[in-house]
VORO-935911 format. One line per 3 residues: number of its first residue (from 1); their letters; for each residue z, x, y of N, C-alpha, C, O. Coordinates in pm, whole numbers. Layout:
N
NUM	a	Z/X/Y/Z/X/Y/Z/X/Y/Z/X/Y; ...;
***
This chain:
293
1	xxx	1692/-405/-3089/1568/-390/-3014/1491/-521/-3012/1499/-598/-3108; 1420/-548/-2907/1346/-674/-2899/1252/-690/-3016/1181/-596/-3053; 1250/-808/-3074/1159/-835/-3184/1017/-849/-3135/992/-866/-3015;
4	xxx	924/-844/-3228/784/-857/-3191/747/-1001/-3161/651/-1028/-3089; 825/-1096/-3218/801/-1237/-3191/913/-1288/-3101/1028/-1294/-3143; 879/-1326/-2979/978/-1367/-2880/950/-1508/-2833/834/-1550/-2832;
7	xxx	1053/-1583/-2794/1028/-1715/-2735/941/-1701/-2611/952/-1602/-2539; 855/-1797/-2585/767/-1787/-2467/847/-1797/-2338/953/-1860/-2333; 795/-1734/-2235/854/-1748/-2102/827/-1890/-2054/713/-1936/-2062;
10	xxx	929/-1962/-2006/909/-2103/-1967/814/-2116/-1848/806/-2027/-1763; 743/-2228/-1843/647/-2250/-1735/703/-2341/-1625/629/-2383/-1536; 833/-2372/-1633/892/-2462/-1534/991/-2391/-1442/1078/-2455/-1382;
13	xxx	979/-2258/-1430/1063/-2182/-1338/973/-2116/-1234/857/-2087/-1264; 1023/-2091/-1113/939/-2031/-1009/908/-1885/-1040/1000/-1806/-1064; 781/-1849/-1038/739/-1711/-1063/655/-1662/-946/592/-1741/-876;
16	xxx	655/-1532/-925/575/-1474/-818/445/-1418/-876/449/-1342/-973; 331/-1455/-819/202/-1408/-873/169/-1267/-826/90/-1248/-734; 228/-1168/-890/201/-1030/-852/54/-996/-873/-11/-1048/-964;
19	xxx	2/-909/-788/-133/-856/-810/-132/-768/-935/-36/-697/-961; -241/-774/-1012/-257/-690/-1130/-348/-574/-1092/-465/-593/-1057; -294/-453/-1100/-369/-333/-1063/-412/-260/-1190/-333/-244/-1283;
22	xxx	-537/-217/-1194/-594/-150/-1311/-581/1/-1293/-650/61/-1210; -493/62/-1371/-471/207/-1358/-597/286/-1392/-623/390/-1332; -674/237/-1488/-798/307/-1524/-891/317/-1405/-961/417/-1388;
25	xxx	-894/214/-1322/-978/216/-1202/-920/307/-1094/-994/371/-1020; -787/311/-1084/-725/403/-988/-759/547/-1021/-785/628/-932; -758/580/-1150/-782/718/-1192/-920/767/-1153/-939/886/-1125;
28	xxx	-1017/677/-1151/-1153/718/-1116/-1182/698/-968/-1295/715/-924; -1080/661/-892/-1096/651/-747/-1169/527/-699/-1234/531/-595; -1161/417/-774/-1227/294/-733/-1167/244/-602/-1047/215/-595;
31	xxx	-1249/234/-500/-1201/199/-366/-1141/59/-361/-1038/37/-297; -1205/-35/-427/-1154/-172/-426/-1016/-181/-491/-928/-251/-442; -999/-109/-602/-869/-112/-671/-762/-44/-587/-647/-89/-585;
34	xxx	-797/64/-519/-701/131/-432/-661/41/-316/-545/42/-273; -754/-37/-266/-722/-132/-158/-627/-241/-207/-537/-283/-134; -647/-287/-331/-560/-389/-386/-419/-334/-409/-320/-403/-385;
37	xxx	-411/-210/-455/-280/-146/-471/-210/-135/-336/-91/-163/-325; -284/-95/-234/-228/-83/-99/-177/-218/-50/-71/-226/11; -254/-322/-76/-210/-456/-37/-79/-492/-105/14/-541/-40;
40	xxx	-71/-469/-235/51/-502/-309/170/-423/-259/280/-476/-246; 149/-296/-230/259/-208/-193/308/-231/-51/423/-199/-19; 223/-285/35/263/-308/174/310/-451/199/379/-476/299;
43	xxx	275/-545/112/314/-685/133/444/-719/61/540/-762/125; 449/-702/-71/571/-730/-147/637/-604/-200/758/-600/-221; 556/-500/-223/611/-378/-279/623/-380/-430/679/-287/-489;
46	xxx	571/-485/-495/572/-499/-641/432/-530/-690/355/-596/-620; 397/-482/-810/269/-516/-870/276/-491/-1021/358/-413/-1069; 188/-560/-1093/167/-530/-1235/69/-412/-1245/-17/-394/-1160;
49	xxx	86/-333/-1351/-8/-224/-1377/-58/-237/-1521/20/-233/-1615; -191/-252/-1535/-250/-261/-1668/-327/-133/-1700/-357/-53/-1611; -360/-117/-1828/-435/0/-1875/-367/131/-1838/-434/230/-1805;
52	xxx	-234/132/-1843/-160/254/-1808/-154/353/-1923/-122/470/-1901; -185/310/-2043/-193/401/-2156/-61/452/-2209/-58/551/-2281; 50/386/-2174/181/434/-2215/247/346/-2321/366/361/-2347;
55	xxx	171/256/-2382/231/161/-2476/303/230/-2592/414/190/-2627; 243/331/-2650/305/399/-2764/434/469/-2720/535/461/-2789; 428/536/-2606/547/606/-2556/659/507/-2524/776/535/-2552;
58	xxx	623/394/-2467/723/292/-2433/787/236/-2560/909/219/-2566; 707/207/-2662/761/157/-2788/861/253/-2849/965/212/-2900; 829/382/-2845/921/483/-2897/1049/489/-2815/1157/512/-2871;
61	xxx	1039/470/-2684/1158/470/-2600/1249/352/-2633/1371/366/-2632; 1190/236/-2661/1273/123/-2703/1348/157/-2832/1465/122/-2847; 1281/224/-2925/1346/263/-3050/1461/360/-3023/1569/347/-3080;
64	xxx	1437/458/-2936/1543/552/-2900/1661/479/-2837/1777/510/-2865; 1630/380/-2751/1736/304/-2687/1821/229/-2788/1944/225/-2776; 1757/169/-2888/1831/99/-2992/1924/193/-3066/2041/161/-3088;
67	xxx	1872/308/-3106/1953/405/-3179/2074/449/-3096/2183/468/-3150; 2053/466/-2967/2161/513/-2880/2265/405/-2854/2385/430/-2864; 2219/284/-2821/2314/177/-2791/2390/131/-2915/2496/69/-2903;
70	xxx	2337/159/-3034/2406/124/-3158/2520/220/-3190/2599/194/-3281; 2531/330/-3117/2641/423/-3139/2773/358/-3101/2774/268/-3017; 2884/400/-3161/3015/347/-3120/3040/373/-2972/2996/474/-2917;
73	xxx	3112/281/-2907/3137/294/-2764/3204/426/-2731/3167/491/-2633; 3301/467/-2810/3372/591/-2779/3278/712/-2784/3297/808/-2710; 3178/707/-2870/3080/815/-2874/2994/814/-2748/2968/919/-2690;
76	xxx	2951/696/-2706/2869/686/-2585/2947/728/-2461/2891/789/-2370; 3076/698/-2458/3158/731/-2341/3177/882/-2324/3216/927/-2217; 3151/960/-2429/3154/1105/-2415/3047/1155/-2319/3055/1266/-2267;
79	xxx	2946/1071/-2296/2833/1109/-2211/2825/1021/-2087/2717/1000/-2031; 2942/968/-2045/2947/875/-1933/2909/943/-1803/2931/1063/-1784; 2850/864/-1712/2818/913/-1579/2944/968/-1513/3053/913/-1531;
82	xxx	2928/1075/-1437/3042/1136/-1370/3066/1078/-1232/3000/981/-1192; 3159/1137/-1160/3195/1092/-1026/3134/1180/-918/3178/1177/-803; 3033/1259/-954/2975/1352/-857/2853/1294/-786/2779/1367/-721;
85	xxx	2833/1165/-798/2722/1101/-729/2591/1108/-803/2490/1055/-756; 2589/1172/-920/2468/1184/-1001/2469/1075/-1106/2572/1050/-1170; 2356/1010/-1125/2353/892/-1212/2322/923/-1357/2325/832/-1440;
88	xxx	2292/1047/-1391/2253/1080/-1528/2369/1055/-1624/2484/1086/-1594; 2336/997/-1740/2437/971/-1840/2448/824/-1874/2361/744/-1840; 2556/789/-1943/2576/654/-1995/2660/570/-1900/2759/618/-1844;
91	xxx	2621/443/-1883/2702/346/-1808/2737/230/-1900/2648/168/-1957; 2865/202/-1913/2910/96/-2003/2893/-42/-1939/2879/-55/-1818; 2894/-142/-2024/2886/-281/-1980/3003/-314/-1889/3118/-283/-1921;
94	xxx	2974/-378/-1773/3080/-422/-1684/3144/-312/-1601/3256/-330/-1553; 3076/-200/-1584/3135/-89/-1509/3108/-97/-1359/3164/-18/-1283; 3025/-190/-1315/2989/-199/-1174/2998/-344/-1127/2984/-437/-1207;
97	xxx	3022/-363/-998/3024/-497/-938/2884/-536/-896/2804/-451/-858; 2854/-666/-904/2720/-715/-869/2718/-791/-737/2610/-822/-686; 2835/-821/-681/2838/-897/-555/2968/-869/-481/3052/-791/-527;
100	xxx	2982/-933/-364/3099/-910/-279/3227/-967/-339/3337/-938/-291; 3215/-1049/-443/3332/-1108/-507/3385/-1021/-621/3486/-1055/-683; 3318/-911/-648/3362/-821/-754/3318/-862/-893/3373/-812/-991;
103	xxx	3220/-951/-903/3168/-992/-1034/3109/-871/-1106/3025/-800/-1050; 3152/-847/-1229/3107/-729/-1301/2967/-748/-1358/2926/-859/-1392; 2895/-637/-1369/2757/-643/-1419/2755/-675/-1568/2858/-671/-1635;
106	xxx	2636/-707/-1618/2619/-745/-1759/2514/-658/-1825/2431/-707/-1902; 2516/-527/-1796/2421/-436/-1858/2491/-306/-1896/2589/-265/-1833; 2439/-242/-1999/2473/-103/-2026/2343/-26/-2029/2239/-77/-2071;
109	xxx	2348/99/-1983/2225/177/-1984/2253/325/-1995/2366/371/-1977; 2148/399/-2025/2153/544/-2034/2044/602/-1946/1928/564/-1958; 2082/693/-1858/1987/762/-1771/1967/905/-1821/2064/977/-1846;
112	xxx	1842/946/-1835/1808/1080/-1883/1730/1152/-1774/1622/1107/-1736; 1783/1261/-1725/1723/1331/-1612/1588/1392/-1648/1571/1453/-1753; 1492/1373/-1558/1361/1436/-1574/1376/1587/-1589/1305/1648/-1669;
115	xxx	1467/1647/-1514/1484/1792/-1518/1532/1839/-1655/1486/1941/-1705; 1624/1764/-1716/1671/1800/-1850/1562/1784/-1954/1552/1863/-2048; 1479/1680/-1937/1370/1656/-2032/1270/1770/-2028/1232/1824/-2132;
118	xxx	1226/1807/-1908/1123/1910/-1896/1176/2049/-1929/1099/2138/-1965; 1307/2070/-1916/1367/2201/-1945/1409/2215/-2091/1445/2324/-2135; 1404/2105/-2167/1451/2107/-2306/1384/2216/-2387/1262/2234/-2375;
121	xxx	1459/2293/-2471/1599/2275/-2509/1700/2334/-2411/1820/2339/-2440; 1654/2379/-2294/1748/2420/-2191/1817/2300/-2130/1786/2185/-2162; 1912/2327/-2042/1986/2219/-1979/1997/2246/-1829/2028/2357/-1787;
124	xxx	1971/2142/-1749/1982/2152/-1604/2105/2077/-1554/2182/2130/-1474; 2123/1955/-1599/2229/1870/-1545/2342/1840/-1643/2459/1856/-1609; 2308/1797/-1767/2414/1751/-1856/2364/1744/-2000/2247/1769/-2028;
127	xxx	2456/1709/-2091/2422/1687/-2232/2406/1537/-2257/2442/1454/-2175; 2348/1506/-2375/2319/1367/-2411/2356/1343/-2556/2377/1438/-2632; 2364/1215/-2597/2394/1186/-2738/2289/1246/-2832/2176/1273/-2792;
130	xxx	2328/1265/-2956/2237/1325/-3054/2113/1239/-3074/2006/1292/-3105; 2126/1108/-3058/2011/1019/-3071/1905/1050/-2966/1786/1029/-2989; 1948/1100/-2853/1855/1142/-2747/1798/1279/-2780/1677/1299/-2772;
133	xxx	1885/1372/-2815/1838/1507/-2846/1734/1507/-2958/1636/1581/-2952; 1756/1424/-3059/1665/1420/-3173/1526/1370/-3136/1429/1396/-3207; 1517/1297/-3025/1388/1240/-2983/1336/1302/-2853/1240/1251/-2794;
136	xxx	1398/1409/-2808/1357/1465/-2679/1210/1508/-2680/1136/1476/-2587; 1169/1580/-2783/1032/1630/-2788/932/1521/-2830/823/1512/-2774; 970/1440/-2928/874/1344/-2985/860/1216/-2904/755/1152/-2910;
139	xxx	962/1178/-2830/964/1048/-2764/984/1056/-2613/903/1004/-2536; 1091/1122/-2571/1131/1115/-2429/1039/1199/-2342/996/1154/-2236; 1008/1321/-2386/920/1405/-2304/781/1343/-2288/729/1344/-2176;
142	xxx	718/1289/-2394/588/1222/-2373/597/1105/-2277/505/1085/-2196; 704/1026/-2283/719/913/-2190/735/962/-2047/674/906/-1956; 816/1064/-2026/837/1116/-1891/708/1175/-1836/674/1150/-1720;
145	xxx	636/1251/-1916/511/1311/-1867/407/1204/-1834/337/1215/-1733; 396/1101/-1917/302/992/-1889/344/918/-1761/258/884/-1679; 472/893/-1744/521/825/-1625/495/907/-1500/456/853/-1396;
148	xxx	516/1037/-1510/488/1125/-1396/341/1123/-1359/306/1116/-1241; 255/1128/-1459/111/1123/-1434/74/995/-1359/-2/999/-1262; 127/882/-1404/94/753/-1343/149/745/-1201/76/709/-1109;
151	xxx	276/776/-1184/335/765/-1051/275/864/-953/263/834/-834; 237/982/-1001/173/1078/-912/34/1031/-870/-9/1055/-757; -37/963/-960/-166/905/-922/-147/801/-811/-224/798/-715;
154	xxx	-45/718/-825/-15/617/-723/22/685/-591/-22/641/-485; 101/791/-597/138/862/-475/17/920/-404/11/921/-281; -80/967/-480/-201/1022/-419/-281/914/-347/-340/939/-242;
157	xxx	-283/792/-403/-349/681/-334/-279/651/-203/-344/637/-100; -147/643/-206/-71/615/-85/-89/727/18/-98/702/138; -93/851/-30/-112/966/58/-241/951/138/-244/975/259;
160	xxx	-349/913/68/-479/896/134/-476/778/231/-528/788/342; -416/667/190/-411/549/276/-328/572/401/-356/515/506; -227/657/391/-142/687/506/-203/794/596/-152/820/705;
163	xxx	-313/855/551/-377/959/631/-297/1087/639/-306/1160/738; -218/1116/536/-135/1236/535/-216/1355/485/-316/1337/417; -173/1477/518/-240/1595/463/-240/1590/311/-145/1541/249;
166	xxx	-346/1641/251/-359/1634/106/-236/1694/37/-192/1804/71; -181/1621/-59/-67/1669/-135/68/1652/-68/169/1697/-122; 71/1588/48/198/1578/122/305/1503/42/417/1550/30;
169	xxx	270/1386/-12/369/1310/-87/405/1377/-219/521/1375/-261; 307/1437/-286/336/1506/-411/430/1624/-387/515/1653/-470; 415/1691/-273/502/1805/-242/647/1762/-224/739/1841/-243;
172	xxx	667/1637/-186/804/1584/-174/864/1551/-310/984/1525/-321; 781/1552/-414/824/1517/-549/783/1628/-647/738/1600/-758; 800/1752/-606/757/1866/-686/831/1871/-820/953/1854/-826;
175	xxx	756/1895/-927/818/1907/-1059/905/2031/-1069/994/2037/-1154; 879/2129/-984/954/2253/-991/1092/2241/-926/1178/2326/-947; 1112/2138/-847/1240/2122/-778/1326/2018/-849/1276/1912/-888;
178	xxx	1455/2046/-866/1544/1943/-923/1541/1816/-839/1524/1821/-717; 1558/1704/-906/1557/1576/-835/1641/1475/-912/1696/1505/-1018; 1650/1356/-857/1719/1247/-925/1629/1166/-1015/1671/1063/-1067;
181	xxx	1504/1209/-1034/1411/1135/-1120/1468/1123/-1261/1526/1218/-1313; 1452/1005/-1322/1514/984/-1452/1446/872/-1529/1383/782/-1472; 1459/879/-1661/1421/770/-1750/1546/691/-1783/1653/748/-1802;
184	xxx	1532/559/-1790/1648/473/-1817/1615/373/-1926/1507/314/-1925; 1707/354/-2020/1698/247/-2119/1814/151/-2094/1930/193/-2086; 1783/22/-2081/1881/-79/-2041/1893/-187/-2148/1794/-233/-2204;
187	xxx	2017/-226/-2176/2044/-334/-2271/2135/-437/-2204/2239/-402/-2148; 2095/-564/-2210/2179/-673/-2162/2207/-767/-2278/2116/-799/-2354; 2332/-813/-2294/2363/-904/-2404/2306/-1042/-2380/2272/-1076/-2266;
190	xxx	2294/-1123/-2484/2249/-1262/-2465/2347/-1338/-2377/2466/-1307/-2374; 2298/-1438/-2307/2387/-1524/-2229/2461/-1617/-2324/2397/-1686/-2403; 2596/-1622/-2318/2670/-1713/-2406/2628/-1858/-2385/2599/-1899/-2273;
193	xxx	2625/-1933/-2493/2582/-2073/-2483/2671/-2155/-2391/2626/-2250/-2328; 2800/-2116/-2384/2894/-2194/-2302/2880/-2163/-2153/2936/-2235/-2070; 2808/-2057/-2119/2799/-2016/-1979/2692/-2098/-1908/2573/-2079/-1932;
196	xxx	2735/-2190/-1823/2640/-2276/-1753/2579/-2206/-1633/2460/-2221/-1605; 2663/-2129/-1561/2612/-2065/-1440/2526/-1944/-1476/2534/-1890/-1586; 2445/-1903/-1381/2353/-1792/-1402/2420/-1664/-1356/2410/-1627/-1239;
199	xxx	2487/-1595/-1446/2556/-1471/-1411/2454/-1360/-1389/2366/-1337/-1472; 2468/-1292/-1276/2376/-1184/-1244/2406/-1062/-1330/2520/-1018/-1338; 2302/-1006/-1393/2320/-885/-1473/2324/-762/-1383/2411/-677/-1398;
202	xxx	2229/-754/-1290/2225/-647/-1189/2207/-714/-1054/2110/-788/-1035; 2298/-690/-962/2297/-759/-834/2178/-724/-746/2103/-631/-775; 2162/-802/-639/2051/-782/-546/2055/-642/-487/2160/-596/-442;
205	xxx	1940/-574/-488/1934/-437/-439/1789/-397/-416/1697/-466/-457; 1771/-285/-349/1643/-216/-346/1660/-85/-421/1771/-31/-425; 1554/-33/-479/1561/97/-546/1563/207/-442/1487/202/-345;
208	xxx	1650/306/-460/1665/408/-356/1565/522/-368/1558/607/-279; 1489/527/-475/1394/635/-493/1258/606/-432/1249/538/-330; 1153/657/-495/1018/641/-442/937/536/-517/881/445/-457;
211	xxx	931/549/-650/855/455/-732/930/424/-861/999/510/-916; 916/301/-908/975/261/-1036/864/208/-1126/774/137/-1081; 872/244/-1255/770/212/-1356/844/143/-1470/902/210/-1556;
214	xxx	841/9/-1472/928/-72/-1557/852/-139/-1671/738/-184/-1654; 917/-143/-1787/861/-210/-1905/969/-301/-1962/1075/-253/-2004; 944/-431/-1965/1038/-526/-2023/962/-635/-2096/847/-665/-2064;
217	xxx	1027/-694/-2195/961/-792/-2281/1015/-933/-2261/955/-1030/-2309; 1127/-945/-2192/1184/-1076/-2161/1196/-1092/-2011/1198/-993/-1937; 1203/-1217/-1965/1222/-1243/-1823/1361/-1205/-1777/1445/-1162/-1856;
220	xxx	1385/-1222/-1648/1515/-1190/-1590/1502/-1120/-1456/1587/-1138/-1369; 1397/-1040/-1439/1374/-974/-1311/1328/-1077/-1209/1238/-1157/-1235; 1391/-1074/-1092/1355/-1165/-983/1336/-1088/-854/1402/-986/-830;
223	xxx	1245/-1137/-770/1223/-1079/-637/1253/-1185/-531/1240/-1305/-555; 1293/-1137/-414/1316/-1223/-298/1210/-1188/-195/1225/-1090/-122; 1101/-1266/-186/992/-1233/-94/1040/-1227/50/1135/-1296/87;
226	xxx	975/-1146/133/1012/-1137/274/1009/-1275/341/913/-1350/326; 1115/-1306/413/1121/-1432/485/1157/-1552/402/1159/-1664/453; 1187/-1532/273/1219/-1643/183/1366/-1638/146/1427/-1531/144;
229	xxx	1422/-1754/115/1559/-1759/63/1561/-1802/-83/1667/-1834/-137; 1444/-1804/-147/1434/-1842/-288/1394/-1722/-372/1302/-1648/-339; 1467/-1705/-483/1434/-1600/-577/1323/-1648/-672/1321/-1763/-714;
232	xxx	1230/-1556/-704/1120/-1585/-794/1124/-1488/-912/1143/-1368/-895; 1106/-1543/-1033/1095/-1457/-1151/965/-1378/-1147/864/-1424/-1094; 971/-1260/-1204/849/-1185/-1236/827/-1201/-1386/902/-1146/-1467;
235	xxx	726/-1274/-1422/699/-1305/-1562/655/-1178/-1636/562/-1111/-1591; 720/-1144/-1748/675/-1028/-1825/542/-1059/-1894/528/-1162/-1960; 447/-969/-1880/316/-985/-1942/295/-872/-2043/313/-756/-2008;
238	xxx	257/-903/-2167/242/-801/-2269/148/-688/-2225/38/-713/-2177; 195/-564/-2242/113/-449/-2211/105/-412/-2065/48/-308/-2031; 162/-493/-1978/159/-464/-1834/295/-415/-1788/398/-475/-1820;
241	xxx	296/-306/-1713/419/-258/-1651/438/-327/-1517/343/-378/-1458; 562/-329/-1470/592/-376/-1336/632/-254/-1253/723/-180/-1290; 563/-234/-1143/588/-118/-1057/636/-165/-921/601/-273/-875;
244	xxx	717/-81/-856/760/-116/-721/793/7/-638/823/115/-690; 785/-13/-508/816/90/-409/966/95/-387/1032/-9/-385; 1021/215/-370/1162/232/-340/1186/273/-196/1091/293/-119;
247	xxx	1313/284/-159/1352/311/-21/1295/443/32/1250/450/146; 1298/547/-52/1252/678/-4/1106/673/39/1070/727/143; 1023/609/-41/881/601/-8/858/513/114/769/540/194;
250	xxx	939/409/129/929/327/249/961/410/373/895/397/476; 1061/496/363/1097/582/476/988/685/502/950/706/618; 937/749/397/830/847/415/708/787/484/637/856/557;
253	xxx	684/658/461/566/592/518/594/528/653/508/461/709; 714/549/706/747/488/834/761/337/826/740/267/925; 796/287/708/814/143/690/688/67/655/691/-55/644;
256	xxx	577/137/638/451/70/604/455/20/459/418/-94/432; 500/105/369/518/64/230/650/-11/219/749/26/283; 652/-116/137/768/-206/135/858/-184/13/812/-188/-101;
259	xxx	985/-161/40/1087/-157/-65/1157/-292/-63/1233/-321/29; 1132/-374/-165/1175/-514/-161/1301/-539/-244/1325/-473/-345; 1379/-635/-199/1501/-674/-269/1466/-742/-402/1375/-823/-409;
262	xxx	1541/-706/-505/1524/-768/-636/1658/-767/-710/1753/-702/-667; 1664/-839/-820/1786/-847/-901/1746/-881/-1044/1630/-910/-1073; 1845/-876/-1133/1822/-913/-1273/1925/-1018/-1313/2046/-999/-1296;
265	xxx	1876/-1129/-1366/1961/-1238/-1416/1927/-1260/-1563/1831/-1201/-1612; 2004/-1342/-1636/1968/-1369/-1775/1827/-1427/-1786/1784/-1499/-1696; 1756/-1398/-1893/1622/-1456/-1911/1629/-1608/-1909/1730/-1666/-1950;
268	xxx	1524/-1673/-1862/1525/-1819/-1855/1491/-1883/-1989/1433/-1820/-2078; 1528/-2010/-2003/1490/-2088/-2120/1544/-2031/-2250/1655/-1978/-2255; 1465/-2044/-2355/1506/-1999/-2488/1525/-1848/-2495/1593/-1799/-2584;
271	xxx	1465/-1774/-2401/1481/-1629/-2401/1624/-1586/-2370/1662/-1473/-2401; 1704/-1675/-2310/1840/-1639/-2270/1930/-1608/-2389/2034/-1544/-2374; 1892/-1653/-2509/1973/-1630/-2627/1949/-1497/-2694/2006/-1469/-2800;
274	xxx	1864/-1413/-2634/1830/-1283/-2693/1883/-1169/-2608/1903/-1183/-2488; 1905/-1054/-2673/1932/-932/-2598/1811/-899/-2512/1697/-917/-2555; 1836/-852/-2392/1726/-813/-2303/1724/-661/-2291/1824/-599/-2254;
277	xxx	1610/-602/-2323/1592/-457/-2319/1485/-421/-2217/1386/-493/-2200; 1507/-311/-2149/1407/-260/-2055/1404/-108/-2063/1503/-43/-2096; 1289/-53/-2033/1271/91/-2016/1207/113/-1881/1112/44/-1845;
280	xxx	1259/207/-1805/1206/230/-1671/1208/379/-1641/1296/452/-1687; 1110/423/-1562/1111/560/-1510/1117/553/-1358/1036/485/-1294; 1214/624/-1301/1232/629/-1156/1184/764/-1103/1237/869/-1141;
283	xxx	1084/762/-1016/1039/883/-948/1114/894/-816/1112/802/-734; 1181/1008/-795/1260/1030/-674/1226/1165/-614/1186/1256/-687; 1242/1180/-482/1206/1307/-418/1301/1419/-458/1410/1395/-510;
286	xxx	1256/1543/-433/1338/1659/-462/1470/1657/-386/1481/1594/-281; 1569/1726/-441/1703/1722/-381/1710/1786/-243/1804/1760/-168; 1613/1869/-210/1615/1934/-78/1555/1847/31/1565/1880/150;
289	xxx	1492/1737/-6/1422/1652/91/1523/1568/169/1606/1498/111; 1514/1575/301/1602/1498/388/1531/1370/431/1417/1374/478; 1599/1257/415/1543/1128/456/1591/1096/596/1711/1086/621;
292	xx	1498/1081/688/1531/1048/826/1512/898/847/1399/849/851; 1622/827/861/1617/682/875/1604/643/1022/1598/524/1055;
***
């Protein structure tokens, strides 16, 4: 798990100055803050979120991730993602290609379905390692509920800005309906000292869901701004989450909200010698919702 003392993020790499949105102000309906969120979501589709109140839950999720990734590989593979198109479960290092040349990814992660978390001790989709089961009530469920609260608040702001009937976007993400929403813990190994080139950990992509709520302590996340051919790092800031719009929400908004291309590369500078950990919650629409492109 990431240590509490980390090498500083270097100041000689290109970074994108994301807007910092105050969740505490969004909750009380501050018009200026809602306008700034709207600006961020329609221009780049990425923003920092402060005062989200999830620090304790996030810290516990990092601990759960460490316990799970420390399991023997053969134990983790018992819970591997299936071939049915559902992403819940474990993905091993190097199981996916990151580009057209077939370069393998440099991450392993575990996806935990929102439906399984809220139904616990029942089961909706699949089983998980014992390290997950042991923390379902104390760690994972509080993180999922906090993430849902935050993302639903953001959806309500977008709903109002789009002039949609009250509750329209929330109805597309009903908690009562099964969905692809999930919590994910990601681990990337340190970049080998002999590796001169910048191997991509996760290739260029857009998120296919509605909203992503990301927590990371090291650099590596990059965005490609509209009309640019240069990638920019998103500098990790202590206590601030990185949020972004996904494809589904862009479609629901008729293209007004922006789902932007991003990727993950090894952390820059001295940070490249450390394991990179992230925790993210993906909000996705219900399985019955049809996306009209």
